[in-house]
ZAMARGU-4260 file (C-alpha; in steps of 0.2 Angstrom, whole numbers, plus 5000, padded with zeros to 4 digits):
<rodrens>
0) 4906/4793/4946 | 4924/4798/4943 | 4929/4816/4946 | 4935/4826/4930 | 4941/4840/4941
5) 4958/4846/4935 | 4957/4838/4918 | 4958/4849/4902 | 4947/4846/4887 | 4954/4850/4869
10) 4943/4866/4869 | 4951/4872/4886 | 4969/4869/4879 | 4964/4879/4863 | 4957/4893/4873
15) 4973/4894/4883 | 4984/4894/4867 | 4974/4908/4860 | 4974/4918/4876 | 4993/4917/4878
20) 4997/4919/4860 | 5007/4903/4859 | 5013/4898/4842 | 5011/4879/4842 | 5023/4878/4827
25) 5037/4883/4838 | 5034/4871/4852 | 5047/4858/4855 | 5044/4840/4848 | 5044/4825/4860
30) 5062/4821/4854 | 5068/4838/4858 | 5060/4838/4876 | 5068/4821/4879 | 5085/4827/4873
35) 5084/4843/4885 | 5079/4832/4899 | 5094/4820/4895 | 5105/4835/4895 | 5099/4842/4911
40) 5100/4825/4919 | 5118/4823/4913 | 5123/4840/4919 | 5116/4837/4936 | 5125/4820/4937
45) 5142/4828/4931 | 5140/4841/4945 | 5137/4828/4958 | 5152/4818/4952 | 5163/4834/4952
50) 5158/4837/4970 | 5162/4819/4975 | 5179/4820/4966 | 5184/4836/4974 | 5180/4829/4992
55) 5195/4818/4989 | 5207/4832/4989 | 5222/4831/5000 | 5227/4848/5007 | 5242/4852/5018
60) 5237/4851/5036 | 5220/4846/5030 | 5216/4865/5027 | 5206/4868/5011 | 5214/4881/5000
65) 5206/4892/4986 | 5213/4906/4975 | 5206/4915/4960 | 5214/4926/4947 | 5207/4942/4953
70) 5217/4940/4969 | 5234/4939/4960 | 5245/4954/4965 | 5260/4956/4953 | 5265/4972/4962
75) 5271/4961/4976 | 5286/4956/4966 | 5301/4967/4961 | 5299/4960/4943 | 5282/4967/4940
80) 5281/4963/4922 | 5286/4945/4924 | 5274/4942/4938 | 5260/4950/4927 | 5265/4939/4912
85) 5264/4923/4923 | 5247/4928/4929 | 5241/4931/4911 | 5249/4915/4904 | 5241/4905/4918
90) 5224/4913/4914 | 5225/4909/4896 | 5231/4891/4899 | 5216/4888/4911 | 5204/4894/4897
95) 5213/4883/4884 | 5212/4868/4896 | 5193/4870/4897 | 5193/4864/4878 | 5209/4854/4877
100) 5218/4843/4890 | 5235/4849/4894 | 5249/4845/4906 | 5256/4861/4914 | 5271/4864/4926
105) 5274/4879/4937 | 5292/4878/4944 | 5304/4889/4954 | 5308/4894/4972 | 5296/4893/4987
110) 5284/4907/4991 | 5284/4914/4973 | 5265/4911/4970 | 5266/4894/4961 | 5252/4886/4971
115) 5242/4902/4971 | 5241/4903/4952 | 5239/4884/4950 | 5224/4885/4962 | 5217/4899/4952
120) 5218/4888/4936 | 5210/4874/4945 | 5196/4885/4952 | 5193/4893/4935 | 5191/4876/4927
125) 5180/4870/4941 | 5169/4885/4939 | 5165/4880/4921 | 5158/4863/4927 | 5173/4852/4925
130) 5179/4841/4940 | 5195/4845/4949 | 5206/4838/4962 | 5220/4846/4973 | 5234/4834/4979
135) 5248/4839/4991 | 5261/4825/4986 | 5269/4827/5003 | 5253/4824/5012 | 5249/4809/5000
140) 5266/4801/5004 | 5262/4803/5022 | 5245/4794/5020 | 5254/4780/5010 | 5265/4777/5026
145) 5250/4776/5037 | 5239/4764/5027 | 5248/4748/5033 | 5242/4751/5051 | 5225/4760/5047
150) 5211/4752/5037 | 5202/4769/5036 | 5217/4777/5028 | 5218/4762/5015 | 5200/4765/5011
155) 5203/4783/5009 | 5218/4780/4997 | 5207/4769/4986 | 5195/4784/4984 | 5209/4796/4981
160) 5217/4785/4968 | 5201/4784/4959 | 5198/4802/4959 | 5216/4806/4953 | 5213/4795/4938
165) 5196/4802/4934 | 5197/4821/4938 | 5196/4832/4923 | 5210/4842/4931 | 5222/4836/4944
170) 5233/4848/4953 | 5249/4840/4961 | 5256/4853/4973 | 5274/4853/4978 | 5278/4838/4968
175) 5295/4832/4973 | 5294/4837/4991 | 5290/4819/4995 | 5308/4815/4988 | 5316/4824/5002
180) 5325/4841/5004 | 5336/4849/4991 | 5353/4842/4999 | 5346/4825/5003 | 5335/4820/4988
185) 5331/4801/4987 | 5320/4790/4976 | 5302/4791/4982 | 5295/4776/4991 | 5290/4761/4980
190) 5271/4761/4984 | 5270/4780/4980 | 5280/4777/4963 | 5267/4764/4958 | 5252/4774/4963
195) 5258/4789/4953 | 5263/4778/4938 | 5245/4770/4938 | 5238/4788/4939 | 5249/4794/4925
200) 5244/4780/4914 | 5226/4783/4917 | 5227/4801/4912 | 5236/4798/4896 | 5229/4794/4878
205) 5241/4781/4872 | 5235/4782/4854 | 5239/4800/4852 | 5252/4800/4866 | 5244/4816/4872
210) 5235/4820/4889 | 5218/4813/4890 | 5215/4823/4906 | 5224/4839/4912 | 5237/4839/4925
215) 5244/4854/4934 | 5261/4852/4943 | 5270/4864/4955 | 5287/4860/4960 | 5303/4868/4968
220) 5314/4855/4959 | 5323/4854/4943 | 5320/4840/4930 | 5336/4831/4935 | 5330/4830/4953
225) 5313/4824/4948 | 5320/4810/4938 | 5331/4805/4952 | 5316/4803/4963 | 5304/4795/4951
230) 5305/4783/4936 | 5309/4792/4920 | 5293/4784/4912 | 5282/4793/4925 | 5291/4809/4922
235) 5289/4809/4903 | 5270/4806/4905 | 5266/4820/4916 | 5280/4834/4914 | 5276/4844/4898
240) 5289/4847/4885 | 5281/4862/4877 | 5287/4879/4883 | 5269/4886/4881 | 5264/4874/4896
245) 5279/4878/4907 | 5278/4893/4919 | 5295/4898/4926 | 5295/4907/4943 | 5314/4906/4945
250) 5318/4925/4945 | 5304/4929/4957 | 5306/4931/4976 | 5298/4924/4991 | 5283/4935/4996
255) 5275/4924/5009 | 5270/4935/5023 | 5273/4950/5013 | 5258/4963/5013 | 5254/4973/4997
</rodrens>
């Protein structure tokens, strides 16, 4: 005889409902249960995808970097107000980018905190569940040089390019460094140009001519210098024209190594 241990009768269920005071009229429908399951499954899938994308980040010296807005110290700069304003603007842009894709550029001298604030923006957006990727363009250029003699590097570059195309937020750090030093700026190598152009096209909504995905750029170079390094079509796709998306660090000073 088949055991009925562990099975509930209709009467058993009714007693449980009455004992716990459950209002059966507020119970979710089958469709609602399926929708909630779908949403949880998609959220878990998106988290997994975001982690996979971030693993393709290319950091200087292969040392992962992270920064948050609460670590920003305006008092380290002589122009306290400008430093504070830049932090506030970066914070607001990060909030805005959680809803609407934007291209943002942070430019100015070395050591003024561009990468720190860009990382804070990336971290803030990633903390809200979106995928993010950090790319040091100088390190990426080095990988491009190595790929022809190293199959493992070629395979890694395939993953990096895919992640650059798909990340909700792509941070291109020290963009332009791959074009040489200030006094010896040259056009960037062809394979790097082509890679960046493919990525820029993938991140652009051609119908609206607006960003489909967000890109954050930090650079020490002026626009004319970037246009000398890269095709002007690429520059027009990734450099924002709006002042609201442009953070100018030019009047700040190098604070690397400085203690608060």
